C-alpha positions in Angstrom: 52.0 194.9 57.3 54.0 192.4 55.1 52.7 188.8 54.8 55.8 187.4 56.5 55.5 189.7 59.5 51.7 189.0 59.7 52.4 185.2 59.7 54.8 185.7 62.6 52.3 187.7 64.5 49.6 185.0 63.9 52.0 182.4 65.2 52.7 184.4 68.3 49.0 184.8 68.9 48.3 181.1 68.4 51.0 180.2 70.9 49.5 182.8 73.3 46.1 181.1 72.8 47.6 177.8 73.8 49.3 179.3 76.8 46.1 181.0 78.0 44.3 177.7 77.6 46.8 175.8 79.7 46.6 178.5 82.4 42.8 178.3 82.5 42.9 174.4 82.6 45.3 174.6 85.5 43.0 177.1 87.2 40.0 174.9 86.6 41.8 171.9 88.0 42.9 173.8 91.1 39.6 175.6 91.4 41.6 178.8 91.7 39.0 181.6 91.2 41.5 184.4 91.0 43.6 182.7 88.4 40.5 182.1 86.3 39.4 185.7 86.6 42.7 186.9 85.3 43.2 184.3 82.5 39.9 183.1 81.2 38.7 186.5 79.8 41.7 186.7 77.5 41.1 183.5 75.5 38.5 184.6 73.0 39.9 188.1 72.4 43.2 186.4 71.5 41.2 184.1 69.1 39.5 187.1 67.7 42.9 188.7 67.0 44.1 185.6 65.3 41.0 185.8 63.0 41.5 189.5 62.3 45.1 189.1 61.2 44.4 185.8 59.3 41.7 187.1 56.9 41.3 189.8 54.3 37.5 189.6 54.5 36.5 190.1 58.1 33.1 188.8 59.1 31.9 191.2 61.8 29.0 189.0 62.7 31.5 186.3 63.7 33.4 188.8 65.8 30.1 189.8 67.4 29.4 186.1 68.1 32.8 185.8 69.7 31.9 188.8 71.9 28.9 187.1 73.3 31.0 183.9 73.7 33.5 186.0 75.6 30.7 187.4 77.9 29.4 183.8 78.5 33.0 182.8 79.4 33.2 185.5 82.0 29.7 184.8 83.5 30.6 181.1 83.7 33.5 181.8 86.0 31.0 182.4 88.8 28.8 179.5 89.8 25.9 181.5 91.0 22.4 180.9 89.6 22.3 184.4 88.2 25.7 184.2 86.5 24.8 180.8 85.0 21.6 182.2 83.5 23.3 185.3 82.1 26.1 183.1 80.7 23.5 180.7 79.2 21.8 183.6 77.5 25.0 184.9 76.0 26.0 181.4 74.9 22.6 181.0 73.2 23.2 184.3 71.3 26.6 183.0 70.3 25.0 180.0 68.7 22.2 182.0 67.1 24.8 184.0 65.2 27.0 181.0 64.4 24.0 179.0 63.1 23.2 181.9 60.7 26.8 182.0 59.5 26.9 178.3 59.0 23.6 178.2 57.1 24.5 181.0 54.7 27.9 179.5 53.9 26.9 175.9 53.5 24.3 173.9 51.5 21.5 172.0 53.2 22.0 168.3 52.3 18.7 166.4 52.2 15.6 166.5 54.5 15.6 162.7 54.9 19.3 162.5 55.6 18.9 165.4 58.1 16.2 163.6 60.0 18.3 160.5 60.3 21.4 162.5 61.3 19.6 164.4 64.0 18.5 161.3 65.9 21.8 160.6 67.8 22.0 164.2 68.9 18.4 164.2 70.1 19.2 161.1 72.1 22.2 162.7 73.7 20.4 165.9 74.8 17.3 163.9 75.9 19.5 161.7 78.0 21.2 164.7 79.6 17.9 166.4 80.3 16.6 163.2 82.0 19.6 163.1 84.3 19.6 166.8 85.3 15.9 167.9 85.0 15.2 167.8 88.7 18.1 170.2 89.5 17.5 172.6 86.6 14.8 174.6 88.3 14.2 177.9 86.3 17.0 177.1 83.8 15.1 174.3 82.0 13.9 176.6 79.2 17.3 178.1 78.7 18.8 174.6 78.6 16.1 173.5 76.1 16.8 176.5 73.8 20.5 175.8 73.7 19.8 172.1 73.1 17.6 172.9 70.2 20.4 174.7 68.4 22.9 172.0 69.2 20.6 169.2 68.0 19.8 171.1 64.8 23.5 171.8 64.1 24.4 168.3 65.0 22.0 166.8 62.4 22.9 169.5 59.9 26.7 169.0 60.2 26.4 165.2 60.1 24.1 165.1 57.1 26.3 167.6 55.3 29.4 165.5 56.0 27.7 162.4 54.7 26.7 164.2 51.5 30.1 165.8 50.9 33.1 165.2 53.2 35.0 168.3 52.2 37.2 170.3 54.6 34.5 172.8 55.7 32.0 170.0 56.5 34.7 168.1 58.4 35.6 171.1 60.5 31.9 171.8 61.2 31.1 168.2 62.2 34.2 167.9 64.5 33.4 171.3 66.2 29.7 170.4 66.8 30.6 167.0 68.2 33.1 168.7 70.6 30.6 171.3 71.7 28.0 168.6 72.3 30.5 166.7 74.4 31.2 170.0 76.4 27.5 170.4 77.0 27.3 166.9 78.3 30.3 167.3 80.7 29.3 170.7 82.0 25.6 169.7 82.5 26.6 166.6 84.5 29.2 168.6 86.5 26.7 171.3 87.4 23.5 169.4 87.9 24.3 165.7 88.5 27.7 164.7 89.9 30.9 166.8 90.0 34.4 165.4 89.3 37.7 167.3 89.4 38.7 166.5 85.8 35.3 167.5 84.2 36.0 171.2 83.9 39.6 171.1 82.8 38.7 168.5 80.2 35.7 170.6 79.0 37.9 173.7 78.6 40.5 171.9 76.6 37.8 170.7 74.3 36.2 174.2 74.2 39.5 175.9 73.2 40.1 173.3 70.5 36.5 173.5 69.2 36.7 177.3 69.0 40.0 177.1 67.1 38.3 174.7 64.6 35.4 177.1 64.2 37.9 179.8 63.5 39.4 177.6 60.7 35.9 177.1 59.4 35.2 180.8 59.3 38.5 181.4 57.4 37.4 178.8 54.8 34.1 180.6 54.5 36.0 183.9 53.9 38.1 182.4 51.2 34.9 181.0 49.4 33.4 184.5 49.2 
């Protein structure tokens, strides 16, 4: 496929990604289960297609991470305890793989700077845990496991940005802050107090953060 045709296809896929996001946001706002079932599962496959056609060096571990992110997305449509646990496990696997990809493609900044940078993220997740602990029941260990990865990546990305504010570190920091905010919103919505705008807002941030992670992966591919 010629570069010009490929660029057009990528643009179409990116527009489709935005359209799917808008449909899911509307479904979340209306709490329309059927609309979510028929729209939400398409988001990450479209993102995966954007990645495949945008790079010459495909990272199959990233595509596998997207697969687990896709499974988590499907499980999270249902609000049953079993579905939330299964979704949490898939989401954890997504971050295990993404953490590995980030570590092998970036440089660790400095241990002292990392310890300082990790403090605000520890505070955020400790505050969330304090609010929702009573209602977590058997999910506390799963929440804690996901929180450990997010706190680590938060400190890692912030310290890396302070050390060198290049494009890759900027993308990484923005994405991790967004995912941290998503964790805050969803945890509060599920286990503390629910509000109609929480889930639509969380999904807009989620779709944006996933696209930023995609841009980060494309930068990693170019650097190889």
